[in-house]
DSSP file (Angstrom, degrees, kcal/mol; ACC not computed):
  #  RESIDUE AA STRUCTURE BP1 BP2  ACC     N-H-->O    O-->H-N    N-H-->O    O-->H-N    TCO  KAPPA ALPHA  PHI   PSI    X-CA   Y-CA   Z-CA
    1    1 A M     >        0   0    0      0, 0.0     4,-2.2     0, 0.0     5,-0.2   0.000 360.0 360.0 360.0 -43.8    0.0    0.0    0.0
    2    2 A K  H  >  +     0   0    0      1,-0.2     4,-2.5     2,-0.2     5,-0.2   0.860 360.0  56.6 -62.4 -35.3    2.8    2.4    0.9
    3    3 A K  H  > S+     0   0    0      2,-0.2     4,-2.1     1,-0.2    -1,-0.2   0.910 109.1  44.9 -63.2 -42.8    4.5    1.7   -2.4
    4    4 A Y  H  > S+     0   0    0      2,-0.2     4,-2.5     1,-0.2    -2,-0.2   0.879 112.5  51.3 -68.5 -38.8    1.4    2.7   -4.4
    5    5 A L  H  X S+     0   0    0     -4,-2.2     4,-2.5     2,-0.2    -2,-0.2   0.919 109.7  50.7 -62.9 -43.8    0.9    5.8   -2.2
    6    6 A F  H  X S+     0   0    0     -4,-2.5     4,-2.1     2,-0.2    -2,-0.2   0.911 111.7  47.0 -61.4 -44.4    4.5    6.8   -2.9
    7    7 A I  H  X S+     0   0    0     -4,-2.1     4,-2.1     2,-0.2    -1,-0.2   0.906 111.7  51.3 -64.0 -41.9    4.1    6.3   -6.7
    8    8 A F  H  X S+     0   0    0     -4,-2.5     4,-1.9     1,-0.2    -2,-0.2   0.923 109.6  49.5 -61.2 -44.9    0.9    8.3   -6.6
    9    9 A I  H  < S+     0   0    0     -4,-2.5    -1,-0.2     1,-0.2    -2,-0.2   0.888 111.6  49.5 -62.7 -39.4    2.6   11.2   -4.7
   10   10 A L  H  < S+     0   0    0     -4,-2.1     4,-0.4     1,-0.2    -1,-0.2   0.865 114.5  44.7 -66.4 -36.0    5.4   11.1   -7.3
   11   11 A M  H >X S+     0   0    0     -4,-2.1     4,-1.6     1,-0.2     3,-0.7   0.726  92.8  81.6 -82.6 -22.7    3.0   11.2  -10.2
   12   12 A L  H 3X S+     0   0    0     -4,-1.9     4,-2.4     1,-0.3     5,-0.2   0.890  88.0  52.9 -54.4 -47.4    0.7   13.9   -8.8
   13   13 A P  H 3> S+     0   0    0      0, 0.0     4,-2.8     0, 0.0    -1,-0.3   0.861 105.7  56.0 -59.9 -31.9    2.8   16.9   -9.9
   14   14 A I  H <> S+     0   0    0     -3,-0.7     4,-2.0    -4,-0.4    -2,-0.2   0.923 109.9  44.5 -64.7 -43.4    2.9   15.6  -13.4
   15   15 A F  H  X S+     0   0    0     -4,-1.6     4,-1.2     2,-0.2    -1,-0.2   0.905 114.7  48.8 -67.1 -40.1   -0.9   15.5  -13.6
   16   16 A V  H  X S+     0   0    0     -4,-2.4     4,-1.3     1,-0.2     3,-0.5   0.933 111.9  48.2 -66.0 -46.0   -1.2   19.0  -12.0
   17   17 A I  H  < S+     0   0    0     -4,-2.8     3,-0.3     1,-0.2    -1,-0.2   0.887 108.6  54.7 -62.1 -40.3    1.4   20.5  -14.3
   18   18 A A  H  < S+     0   0    0     -4,-2.0    -1,-0.2     1,-0.2    -2,-0.2   0.801 110.4  46.7 -63.6 -29.0   -0.3   19.0  -17.4
   19   19 A E  H  < S+     0   0    0     -4,-1.2     2,-0.4    -3,-0.5    -1,-0.2   0.697  90.9  95.1 -87.7 -20.2   -3.6   20.6  -16.4
   20   20 A V     <  -     0   0    0     -4,-1.3     2,-0.4    -3,-0.3    -4,-0.0  -0.575  53.2-177.7 -76.4 127.6   -2.2   24.1  -15.7
   21   21 A K        -     0   0    0     -2,-0.4     2,-0.2    30,-0.0    -2,-0.0  -0.961  32.9-104.7-124.0 145.0   -2.5   26.4  -18.6
   22   22 A A        -     0   0    0     -2,-0.4     2,-0.3     1,-0.1    29,-0.1  -0.468  35.0-135.8 -68.9 133.4   -1.2   30.0  -18.7
   23   23 A E        -     0   0    0     -2,-0.2     2,-0.1     1,-0.1    -1,-0.1  -0.629  24.1-104.2 -86.9 148.4   -4.0   32.5  -18.4
   24   24 A L        -     0   0    0     -2,-0.3     2,-0.4     1,-0.1    -1,-0.1  -0.466  34.1-115.8 -69.6 141.6   -4.1   35.5  -20.7
   25   25 A I        -     0   0    0     -2,-0.1    -1,-0.1    14,-0.1    36,-0.1  -0.672  32.4-145.2 -77.0 130.0   -3.0   38.7  -19.0
   26   26 A K        -     0   0    0     -2,-0.4    36,-0.1     1,-0.1    32,-0.0  -0.732  22.4 -99.0 -97.2 145.1   -6.0   41.1  -19.0
   27   27 A P        +     0   0    0      0, 0.0     2,-0.3     0, 0.0    -1,-0.1  -0.325  49.0 167.0 -58.0 141.1   -5.7   44.8  -19.5
   28   28 A N    >   -     0   0    0    112,-0.1     3,-2.0     3,-0.1   112,-0.4  -0.975  48.2-108.5-152.1 158.8   -5.8   46.8  -16.2
   29   29 A K  T 3  S+     0   0    0     -2,-0.3   107,-0.0     1,-0.3   109,-0.0   0.588 111.7  66.5 -68.4  -9.2   -5.0   50.4  -15.4
   30   30 A N  T 3  S+     0   0    0      2,-0.1     2,-0.7   109,-0.0    -1,-0.3   0.549  79.2  92.1 -86.1  -8.2   -1.8   49.4  -13.5
   31   31 A I  S <  S-     0   0    0     -3,-2.0   109,-0.6   109,-0.0    -3,-0.1  -0.794  74.9-138.4 -91.2 116.3   -0.1   48.1  -16.7
   32   32 A E     >  -     0   0    0     -2,-0.7     4,-1.8     1,-0.1    -2,-0.1  -0.202  22.7-104.3 -71.6 164.0    2.0   51.0  -18.2
   33   33 A S  H  > S+     0   0    0      1,-0.2     4,-1.7     2,-0.2     5,-0.2   0.885 119.5  50.7 -58.3 -45.0    2.2   51.7  -21.9
   34   34 A Y  H  > S+     0   0    0      1,-0.2     4,-2.4     2,-0.2    -1,-0.2   0.914 108.5  53.5 -59.9 -43.0    5.6   50.2  -22.4
   35   35 A K  H  > S+     0   0    0      1,-0.2     4,-3.0     2,-0.2    -1,-0.2   0.854 103.5  56.9 -63.1 -36.0    4.6   47.0  -20.6
   36   36 A V  H  X S+     0   0    0     -4,-1.8     4,-2.2     2,-0.2    -1,-0.2   0.938 110.1  43.7 -60.0 -46.9    1.6   46.6  -22.9
   37   37 A V  H  X S+     0   0    0     -4,-1.7     4,-2.7     2,-0.2     5,-0.2   0.897 114.5  50.8 -64.8 -39.6    3.9   46.6  -26.0
   38   38 A K  H  X S+     0   0    0     -4,-2.4     4,-2.7     2,-0.2     5,-0.3   0.909 109.4  50.1 -64.1 -43.5    6.3   44.3  -24.2
   39   39 A I  H  X S+     0   0    0     -4,-3.0     4,-2.0     2,-0.2    -2,-0.2   0.931 113.3  46.7 -61.1 -45.7    3.5   41.8  -23.3
   40   40 A Q  H  X S+     0   0    0     -4,-2.2     4,-2.3    -5,-0.2    -2,-0.2   0.937 115.4  44.0 -63.5 -48.1    2.3   41.8  -26.9
   41   41 A L  H  X S+     0   0    0     -4,-2.7     4,-2.0     2,-0.2    -2,-0.2   0.902 113.3  49.9 -67.1 -41.0    5.8   41.3  -28.4
   42   42 A T  H  X S+     0   0    0     -4,-2.7     4,-1.0    -5,-0.2    -1,-0.2   0.886 112.3  49.3 -64.4 -37.3    6.9   38.7  -25.9
   43   43 A S  H  < S+     0   0    0     -4,-2.0     3,-0.4    -5,-0.3     6,-0.3   0.907 111.2  48.0 -68.3 -41.6    3.6   36.7  -26.5
   44   44 A L  H >< S+     0   0    0     -4,-2.3    47,-3.1    11,-0.3     3,-1.2   0.825 104.7  61.3 -67.6 -29.8    4.1   36.9  -30.3
   45   45 A M  H 3< S+     0   0    0     -4,-2.0    -1,-0.2     1,-0.3    -2,-0.2   0.827 116.7  31.1 -64.0 -32.1    7.7   35.8  -29.9
   46   46 A K  T >< S+     0   0    0     -4,-1.0     3,-2.4    -3,-0.4    -1,-0.3  -0.389  81.9 159.8-118.3  51.3    6.3   32.5  -28.4
   47   47 A N  T <  S+     0   0    0     -3,-1.2     8,-2.3     1,-0.3     7,-1.0   0.797  70.4  42.6 -50.3 -41.3    3.1   32.5  -30.4
   48   48 A N  T 3  S+     0   0    0      5,-0.2    -1,-0.3     6,-0.2    -4,-0.1   0.145  89.4 132.8 -98.0  21.5    2.3   28.8  -30.0
   49   49 A Y  S <  S-     0   0    0     -3,-2.4    -3,-0.1    -6,-0.3     3,-0.0  -0.984  80.8  -4.0-120.3 128.3    3.2   28.5  -26.3
   50   50 A P  S    S+     0   0    0      0, 0.0     2,-0.3     0, 0.0    -1,-0.2  -0.997 144.0   2.1 -86.2 -11.3    1.4   27.2  -24.3
   51   51 A D  S >  S-     0   0    0     -4,-0.2     3,-1.9   -29,-0.1     4,-0.3  -0.851  94.8 -70.3-129.7 166.4   -1.2   26.6  -27.0
   52   52 A E  T 3  S+     0   0    0     -2,-0.3    -4,-0.2     1,-0.3    -5,-0.0  -0.342 118.4   0.3 -58.5 130.9   -1.5   27.3  -30.7
   53   53 A D  T 3> S+     0   0    0      1,-0.1     4,-2.3     3,-0.1    -1,-0.3   0.677  83.7 139.5  62.7  22.8   -1.9   31.0  -31.3
   54   54 A S  H <> S+     0   0    0     -3,-1.9     4,-2.5    -7,-1.0    -6,-0.2   0.883  71.8  53.9 -59.9 -38.0   -1.7   32.0  -27.7
   55   55 A G  H  > S+     0   0    0     -8,-2.3     4,-2.3    -4,-0.3   -11,-0.3   0.898 108.3  47.8 -65.2 -40.2    0.5   34.9  -28.6
   56   56 A I  H  > S+     0   0    0     -9,-0.3     4,-2.4     2,-0.2    -1,-0.2   0.915 111.9  50.8 -65.3 -42.7   -2.0   36.2  -31.1
   57   57 A K  H  X S+     0   0    0     -4,-2.3     4,-1.5     1,-0.2    -2,-0.2   0.910 110.7  48.9 -60.9 -42.5   -4.8   35.8  -28.5
   58   58 A Q  H  X S+     0   0    0     -4,-2.5     4,-0.8     1,-0.2    -1,-0.2   0.908 110.2  50.6 -63.5 -42.7   -2.8   37.7  -25.9
   59   59 A T  H >< S+     0   0    0     -4,-2.3     3,-0.8     1,-0.2    -2,-0.2   0.893 106.6  55.6 -62.0 -40.6   -2.1   40.5  -28.4
   60   60 A W  H >< S+     0   0    0     -4,-2.4     3,-1.7     1,-0.2    -1,-0.2   0.852  97.7  63.9 -58.7 -37.7   -5.8   40.7  -29.1
   61   61 A E  H 3< S+     0   0    0     -4,-1.5    -1,-0.2     1,-0.3    -2,-0.2   0.833 106.8  42.7 -57.3 -33.9   -6.5   41.2  -25.5
   62   62 A F  T << S+     0   0    0     -4,-0.8    80,-3.3    -3,-0.8     2,-0.4   0.235  86.9 114.8-100.9  12.5   -4.6   44.5  -25.5
   63   63 A A  B <  S-a  142   0A   0     -3,-1.7    80,-0.2    78,-0.2     5,-0.1  -0.703  75.2-111.6 -81.4 133.1   -6.0   45.8  -28.8
   64   64 A H     >  -     0   0    0     78,-3.0     4,-2.7    -2,-0.4     3,-0.5  -0.318  26.1-115.5 -58.7 143.5   -8.2   48.9  -28.4
   65   65 A P  H  > S+     0   0    0      0, 0.0     4,-1.9     0, 0.0    -1,-0.1   0.840 118.5  53.4 -54.7 -33.9  -11.9   48.2  -29.1
   66   66 A N  H  > S+     0   0    0      2,-0.2     4,-1.3     1,-0.2     5,-0.1   0.900 110.5  47.3 -66.7 -38.8  -11.7   50.6  -32.1
   67   67 A N  H  > S+     0   0    0     -3,-0.5     4,-2.7    75,-0.2     5,-0.3   0.897 109.6  53.4 -67.0 -41.6   -8.8   48.5  -33.4
   68   68 A Q  H  X S+     0   0    0     -4,-2.7     4,-2.2     1,-0.2    -2,-0.2   0.858 104.6  55.8 -62.8 -35.6  -10.6   45.3  -32.8
   69   69 A R  H  < S+     0   0    0     -4,-1.9    -1,-0.2    -5,-0.2    -2,-0.2   0.882 114.6  39.2 -63.1 -36.9  -13.6   46.6  -34.8
   70   70 A V  H  < S+     0   0    0     -4,-1.3    -2,-0.2    -3,-0.2    -1,-0.2   0.876 128.2  30.1 -80.7 -39.5  -11.3   47.2  -37.8
   71   71 A T  H  < S+     0   0    0     -4,-2.7     9,-0.2    -5,-0.1    -3,-0.2   0.574 108.9 148.7 -99.6 -10.1   -9.1   44.1  -37.5
   72   72 A G     <  +     0   0    0     -4,-2.2     2,-0.2    -5,-0.3    -3,-0.0  -0.232  19.4  57.0 -96.8-178.0  -11.5   41.6  -36.0
   73   73 A P  S >> S-     0   0    0      0, 0.0     4,-2.3     0, 0.0     3,-0.7   0.480  78.8-105.4 -71.3-175.1  -13.0   39.3  -35.0
   74   74 A L  H 3> S+     0   0    0      1,-0.3     4,-2.6     2,-0.2     5,-0.2   0.856 119.4  54.4 -54.3 -42.8  -10.2   37.3  -33.5
   75   75 A D  H 3> S+     0   0    0      1,-0.2     4,-1.7     2,-0.2    -1,-0.3   0.882 110.7  46.4 -61.0 -37.7  -10.1   34.7  -36.4
   76   76 A R  H <> S+     0   0    0     -3,-0.7     4,-2.3     2,-0.2    -1,-0.2   0.888 110.1  54.2 -69.7 -38.8   -9.7   37.5  -38.9
   77   77 A F  H  X S+     0   0    0     -4,-2.3     4,-2.4     1,-0.2    -2,-0.2   0.901 106.7  52.2 -61.4 -41.7   -7.0   39.1  -36.7
   78   78 A K  H  X S+     0   0    0     -4,-2.6     4,-1.8     1,-0.2    -1,-0.2   0.920 108.9  49.4 -58.7 -45.0   -5.2   35.7  -36.8
   79   79 A I  H  X S+     0   0    0     -4,-1.7     4,-0.7     1,-0.2    -2,-0.2   0.905 110.4  51.2 -61.8 -41.7   -5.3   35.6  -40.6
   80   80 A M  H >< S+     0   0    0     -4,-2.3     3,-0.9     1,-0.2     6,-0.6   0.925 111.0  47.1 -62.8 -45.3   -4.0   39.2  -40.7
   81   81 A L  H 3< S+     0   0    0     -4,-2.4     9,-0.3     1,-0.2     8,-0.3   0.795 112.2  50.1 -69.2 -27.3   -1.0   38.4  -38.4
   82   82 A K  H 3< S+     0   0    0     -4,-1.8    -1,-0.2    -5,-0.2    -2,-0.2   0.541  96.7  94.3 -85.8  -7.3   -0.2   35.3  -40.3
   83   83 A G  S XX S-     0   0    0     -3,-0.9     4,-1.8    -4,-0.7     3,-0.9  -0.185  97.5 -89.3 -78.5 175.8   -0.2   37.2  -43.6
   84   84 A D  T 34 S+     0   0    0      1,-0.2     4,-0.3     2,-0.2    -1,-0.1   0.798 119.7  59.7 -57.5 -33.5    2.8   38.7  -45.4
   85   85 A S  T 34 S+     0   0    0      1,-0.2    -1,-0.2    -5,-0.2    -4,-0.1   0.833 124.1  12.1 -70.4 -31.0    2.5   42.1  -43.6
   86   86 A Y  T X4 S+     0   0    0     -3,-0.9     3,-2.2    -6,-0.6     4,-0.5   0.410  89.6 105.1-128.1   2.6    2.9   40.9  -40.1
   87   87 A K  G >< S+     0   0    0     -4,-1.8     3,-1.0     1,-0.3    -3,-0.1   0.755  72.4  71.0 -62.0 -22.8    4.1   37.3  -40.1
   88   88 A M  G 3  S+     0   0    0     -4,-0.3    -1,-0.3     1,-0.2    28,-0.1   0.685  90.4  62.2 -67.4 -15.5    7.6   38.4  -39.1
   89   89 A L  G X  S+     0   0    0     -3,-2.2     3,-1.1    -8,-0.3     2,-0.4   0.785  84.3  91.8 -75.7 -27.5    6.2   39.2  -35.7
   90   90 A L  T <  S-     0   0    0     -3,-1.0    26,-0.3    -4,-0.5   -45,-0.2  -0.545 108.8 -12.2 -76.4 124.9    5.3   35.5  -35.1
   91   91 A N  T 3  S+     0   0    0    -47,-3.1    -1,-0.3    -2,-0.4   -46,-0.2   0.777  90.4 173.5  59.1  30.1    8.0   33.5  -33.3
   92   92 A H    <   -     0   0    0     -3,-1.1    23,-0.2   -48,-0.2    -1,-0.1  -0.196  35.0-130.2 -65.1 164.0   10.5   36.3  -33.9
   93   93 A L  S    S-     0   0    0     21,-2.8     2,-0.3     1,-0.3    22,-0.2   0.820  75.7  -9.3 -88.8 -35.3   14.0   35.9  -32.3
   94   94 A E  E     -B  114   0A   0     20,-1.1    20,-2.6     2,-0.0     2,-0.3  -0.987  56.1-162.4-159.2 160.7   14.3   39.3  -30.6
   95   95 A H  E     -B  113   0A   0     -2,-0.3     2,-0.4    18,-0.2    18,-0.2  -0.988   6.3-155.4-147.2 157.0   12.8   42.7  -30.3
   96   96 A K  E     -B  112   0A   0     16,-2.2    16,-2.4    -2,-0.3     2,-0.5  -1.000   8.7-158.9-134.4 133.7   13.7   46.2  -29.1
   97   97 A I  E     -B  111   0A   0     -2,-0.4     2,-0.5    14,-0.2    14,-0.2  -0.963  10.0-177.6-118.6 124.3   11.2   48.8  -27.9
   98   98 A V  E     -B  110   0A   0     12,-2.3    12,-3.0    -2,-0.5     2,-0.2  -0.987  26.0-127.1-125.4 125.3   12.2   52.5  -27.9
   99   99 A A  E     +B  109   0A   0     -2,-0.5    10,-0.2    10,-0.2     3,-0.1  -0.515  30.2 172.3 -68.6 133.2    9.9   55.2  -26.7
  100  100 A V  E     +     0   0A   0      8,-3.2     2,-0.3     1,-0.4     9,-0.2   0.783  65.5   1.9-107.8 -47.7    9.5   58.0  -29.3
  101  101 A K  E     -B  108   0A   0      7,-1.4     7,-3.2     2,-0.0     2,-0.4  -0.982  62.5-171.6-148.7 132.0    6.8   60.2  -27.9
  102  102 A M  E     +B  107   0A   0     -2,-0.3     2,-0.3     5,-0.2     5,-0.2  -0.987  11.6 160.7-129.2 132.4    4.8   60.1  -24.6
  103  103 A T        -     0   0    0      3,-2.7    -2,-0.0    -2,-0.4     0, 0.0  -0.766  57.3 -88.9-130.5-177.3    1.9   62.1  -23.5
  104  104 A D  S    S+     0   0    0     -2,-0.3     3,-0.1     1,-0.2    -2,-0.0   0.808 125.5  20.2 -63.7 -27.7   -0.7   61.4  -20.7
  105  105 A G  S    S+     0   0    0      1,-0.2    24,-2.4    23,-0.1     2,-0.4   0.523 121.4  51.3-122.3  -7.5   -2.9   59.5  -23.1
  106  106 A I  E     - C   0 128A   0     22,-0.2    -3,-2.7    34,-0.1     2,-0.4  -0.997  51.9-174.5-137.2 137.6   -0.8   58.4  -26.1
  107  107 A A  E     -BC 102 127A   0     20,-2.7    20,-2.5    -2,-0.4     2,-0.4  -0.988   7.4-163.3-132.9 124.6    2.5   56.6  -26.3
  108  108 A D  E     -BC 101 126A   0     -7,-3.2    -8,-3.2    -2,-0.4    -7,-1.4  -0.897  11.0-175.3-108.5 134.5    4.4   56.0  -29.5
  109  109 A Y  E     -BC  99 125A   0     16,-2.7    16,-2.8    -2,-0.4     2,-0.6  -0.948  24.2-138.8-128.0 148.5    7.2   53.4  -29.8
  110  110 A E  E     -BC  98 124A   0    -12,-3.0   -12,-2.3    -2,-0.3     2,-0.5  -0.948  27.2-165.2-102.7 122.7    9.6   52.3  -32.4
  111  111 A V  E     -BC  97 123A   0     12,-2.9    12,-2.8    -2,-0.6     2,-0.5  -0.932   7.9-165.9-113.6 127.7    9.8   48.6  -32.4
  112  112 A T  E     -BC  96 122A   0    -16,-2.4   -16,-2.2    -2,-0.5     2,-0.4  -0.959  10.6-169.9-113.8 131.2   12.6   46.6  -34.1
  113  113 A V  E     -BC  95 121A   0      8,-2.9     8,-2.1    -2,-0.5     2,-0.7  -0.952  19.0-151.5-123.9 137.5   12.1   42.9  -34.6
  114  114 A L  E     -BC  94 120A   0    -20,-2.6   -21,-2.8    -2,-0.4   -20,-1.1  -0.943  28.4-151.9-103.6 114.4   14.6   40.2  -35.8
  115  115 A D    >   -     0   0    0      4,-2.8     3,-2.1    -2,-0.7   -23,-0.1  -0.171  31.2 -92.9 -83.8 178.6   12.5   37.5  -37.4
  116  116 A I  T 3  S+     0   0    0    -26,-0.3    -1,-0.1     1,-0.3   -24,-0.1   0.647 125.7  58.4 -68.2 -14.3   13.1   33.8  -37.8
  117  117 A E  T 3  S-     0   0    0      2,-0.2    -1,-0.3   -29,-0.1     3,-0.1   0.266 119.8-110.6 -94.5  10.8   14.8   34.4  -41.1
  118  118 A K  S <  S+     0   0    0     -3,-2.1    36,-3.0     1,-0.2    37,-0.4   0.845  74.2 135.9  63.1  38.5   17.3   36.7  -39.4
  119  119 A K  E     - D   0 153A   0     34,-0.2    -4,-2.8    35,-0.1     2,-0.3  -0.927  49.2-131.4-114.5 140.8   15.9   39.8  -41.1
  120  120 A Y  E     -CD 114 152A   0     32,-3.5    31,-2.9    -2,-0.4    32,-0.8  -0.698  23.7-178.8 -93.7 144.0   15.2   43.1  -39.2
  121  121 A Y  E     -CD 113 150A   0     -8,-2.1    -8,-2.9    -2,-0.3     2,-0.4  -0.990  14.3-146.6-138.0 146.0   12.0   45.0  -39.4
  122  122 A K  E     -CD 112 149A   0     27,-2.1    27,-2.4    -2,-0.3     2,-0.3  -0.914  15.9-176.4-114.0 143.0   10.9   48.3  -37.8
  123  123 A F  E     -C  111   0A   0    -12,-2.8   -12,-2.9    -2,-0.4     2,-0.5  -0.967  25.5-134.2-132.2 148.9    7.3   49.1  -36.7
  124  124 A N  E     -C  110   0A   0     -2,-0.3    22,-2.6    23,-0.2     2,-0.5  -0.935  30.2-168.2 -98.2 126.7    5.7   52.2  -35.3
  125  125 A W  E     -CE 109 145A   0    -16,-2.8   -16,-2.7    -2,-0.5     2,-0.5  -0.971   4.2-168.0-125.1 123.0    3.5   51.0  -32.4
  126  126 A R  E     -CE 108 144A   0     18,-3.2    17,-2.4    -2,-0.5    18,-1.4  -0.931   5.6-176.5-116.8 133.4    1.0   53.2  -30.7
  127  127 A V  E     -CE 107 142A   0    -20,-2.5   -20,-2.7    -2,-0.5     2,-0.3  -0.958   7.9-166.4-121.7 146.5   -0.9   52.6  -27.5
  128  128 A E  E     -CE 106 141A   0     13,-3.1    13,-2.6    -2,-0.4     2,-0.5  -0.960  26.8-111.0-132.7 149.4   -3.5   54.9  -26.0
  129  129 A K  E     - E   0 140A   0    -24,-2.4     2,-0.3    -2,-0.3    11,-0.2  -0.673  37.0-122.9 -79.1 126.2   -5.2   55.2  -22.7
  130  130 A Y        -     0   0    0      9,-3.1     8,-3.3    -2,-0.5     9,-0.2  -0.537  28.7-175.4 -73.2 131.2   -8.9   54.1  -23.0
  131  131 A T        +     0   0    0     -2,-0.3    -1,-0.1     6,-0.2     2,-0.1   0.599  46.0  96.7-109.2 -12.7  -11.1   57.0  -21.8
  132  132 A L  S    S-     0   0    0      1,-0.1     6,-0.1     4,-0.1     4,-0.1  -0.422  82.2 -95.5 -78.6 155.1  -14.6   55.6  -21.8
  133  133 A D  S    S+     0   0    0     -2,-0.1     2,-0.2     4,-0.1     3,-0.1  -0.272  79.9  70.4 -64.1 153.9  -16.3   54.2  -18.8
  134  134 A G  S >  S-     0   0    0      1,-0.1     3,-1.4    -3,-0.1     0, 0.0  -0.764 101.1 -45.5 129.1-174.0  -16.2   50.5  -18.2
  135  135 A E  T 3  S+     0   0    0      1,-0.3    -1,-0.1    -2,-0.2    -2,-0.1   0.692 131.8  52.4 -67.6 -18.5  -13.7   47.8  -17.3
  136  136 A L  T >  S+     0   0    0     -3,-0.1     3,-2.5  -108,-0.1    -6,-0.4   0.493  75.9 133.6 -95.1  -3.3  -11.1   49.2  -19.8
  137  137 A K  T <  S+     0   0    0     -3,-1.4    -6,-0.2     1,-0.3  -108,-0.2  -0.220  80.1   5.8 -52.9 131.3  -11.2   52.7  -18.5
  138  138 A D  T 3  S+     0   0    0     -8,-3.3     2,-0.3     1,-0.3    -1,-0.3   0.551  98.4 133.1  69.9  12.0   -7.6   54.1  -18.0
  139  139 A C    <   -     0   0    0     -3,-2.5    -9,-3.1    -9,-0.2     2,-0.5  -0.709  59.9-121.7 -88.0 143.3   -6.0   51.0  -19.6
  140  140 A W  E     + E   0 129A   0   -109,-0.6     2,-0.3  -112,-0.4   -11,-0.2  -0.742  39.9 175.3 -82.4 128.3   -3.3   51.3  -22.2
  141  141 A L  E     - E   0 128A   0    -13,-2.6   -13,-3.1    -2,-0.5     2,-0.3  -0.974  34.9-103.0-137.5 148.5   -4.4   49.6  -25.4
  142  142 A T  E     +aE  63 127A   0    -80,-3.3   -78,-3.0    -2,-0.3   -15,-0.3  -0.550  36.3 169.0 -75.6 127.6   -2.8   49.3  -28.9
  143  143 A T  E     +     0   0A   0    -17,-2.4     2,-0.3    -2,-0.3   -16,-0.2   0.611  64.3  15.6-109.1 -20.2   -4.5   51.5  -31.4
  144  144 A M  E     - E   0 126A   0    -18,-1.4   -18,-3.2     2,-0.0     2,-0.4  -0.963  44.3-178.0-160.4 136.4   -2.0   51.2  -34.3
  145  145 A V  E     - E   0 125A   0     -2,-0.3   -20,-0.2   -20,-0.2   -22,-0.0  -0.982  32.5-133.9-131.3 122.9    0.9   49.1  -35.6
  146  146 A S        -     0   0    0    -22,-2.6     3,-0.1    -2,-0.4    -2,-0.0  -0.088  31.0 -86.1 -67.8 168.6    2.4   50.3  -38.9
  147  147 A Q        -     0   0    0      1,-0.1   -23,-0.2   -24,-0.1    -1,-0.1  -0.465  62.4 -90.3 -65.5 150.9    3.3   48.2  -41.8
  148  148 A P        -     0   0    0      0, 0.0   -25,-0.2     0, 0.0    -1,-0.1  -0.373  30.6-147.6 -69.9 145.3    6.8   46.7  -41.4
  149  149 A I  E     -D  122   0A   0    -27,-2.4   -27,-2.1    -3,-0.1     2,-0.1  -0.953  21.1-131.2-109.8 110.5    9.8   48.6  -42.7
  150  150 A P  E     +D  121   0A   0      0, 0.0   -29,-0.2     0, 0.0     3,-0.1  -0.391  25.9 179.7 -64.9 134.0   12.5   46.2  -43.8
  151  151 A L  E     -     0   0A   0    -31,-2.9     2,-0.2     1,-0.4   -30,-0.2   0.464  44.1-106.5-112.5  -6.5   15.9   47.0  -42.4
  152  152 A G  E     -D  120   0A   0    -32,-0.8   -32,-3.5     3,-0.0    -1,-0.4  -0.543  46.9 -42.4 110.1-177.3   17.9   44.2  -43.9
  153  153 A S  E     -D  119   0A   0    -34,-0.3   -34,-0.2    -2,-0.2   -35,-0.1  -0.529  30.4-141.2 -91.9 153.3   19.6   41.0  -42.8
  154  154 A S              0   0    0    -36,-3.0   -35,-0.1     1,-0.2    -1,-0.1   0.528 360.0 360.0 -86.5  -6.3   21.6   40.3  -39.6
  155  155 A I              0   0    0    -37,-0.4    -1,-0.2     0, 0.0   -36,-0.1   0.449 360.0 360.0 -93.6 360.0   24.0   38.1  -41.5
């Protein structure tokens, strides 16, 4: 009996770990503008972890409702990110975020990404503080990501 109990205790963490899935980070007013961009880029860098398209789903969480109306629903957003214009964001190797302009309600960043083909791309990334009443009030959300500007190869 003790032998079976010992085996069960050893196996329990495996079952628990297998059941745990990472929850999406939800926008809240305590997440600063830079951190929103960092959350999105880090998620896109590991797009299929822990599940397929988790990075895209996380990025969608921080898209401004006006942006979601234009780029959504989520399935359409996935198609857009997997298309030629933005596919270099998926599973990229590294990124750099530089603040360009900051105000109380708008933050502009220059984002440089090294994609899996070892090519650099630059994006202009804008986040804005949501001003309408509701659960998103005072949250920083992405309102615009430019088309990529190719910068060349790292090789």
